[in-house]
N, C-alpha and C positions, 0 to 999 in steps of 0.2 A: 694142541698147539701150546708151546711154552711161552711164558711171558718174559720179555727182555727188560723189565724194570730193574731198579736198584736192588741189590741183595738186601735182605732184611738184616738189621743189626741184631746181634745176639746180646742178650743181657746176662751178665754173670750175677747170680744171686749171692749176696754176701751173707755170711753168718753174723747176725747182730751181736753175738757174744764172743767174737774172736777179734782180738786186737792184733795189729800188725806193727811190729817194732822195727824201726829203721836204724840199721847200724851205721855208725860213723866209720870213716876210712880206717882200716887196720884195727878195728875194735873187736874184742872177743865177744862171743855170744853171751856169756854170763854177764858181762858188763852192760851190754845192750839191754838185756832183760832187766837187770837191776835198775838201770837208769830209767827205763820205761815204767816199771811198776812203782817207782818212788815218786813219780810226778803227782802232785796234789790232785789234779783232775782225775787221774786214773784211780787213785786210792779212794777218793770221794765217790766216784761212780760205782765202784765195786761195793762199797759200804751201802750206798743208797739202794742198789739193786738187791742186795741181800736182805735189807730190813724193810723193803717195800713190796714184798711178794703179794700182799693183799691187793695190789693194783694190777697184778698180772705179771707177765714176763716182760720186764722193761728192757729196752734196747740199750745194751752197754755202750755201743758206739755213739748213740744219740746222747746218752747221759754225759759221756766224756766231752762231746762237742759243746753241749750246753754249759757245762761247768767251765770249760776252757774259755768260752765267750764271756763269762762273768768274771 
C-alpha cells in the first residue's frame, strides 16, 4: 500500500568550491567574472584556502561568507 504523505524534499548538494556570480542586467560574462573575483572577500577566501591546506579542504563559500560578515 502506498503512503499518501507529503513528497520528500530533495536536497541539492552544492560544491563548496564553486562560486556563483550574478550578472547585472546587460552585463557581459567577462565583466561579471572580473567584478566577482575582484571582491575583497573572494580574493581573501581564495588566498586563505590556498595557504591553509594543513587544516584540510576548507569550504570556499563558507570562507567568503565569514569574510563578508567581517
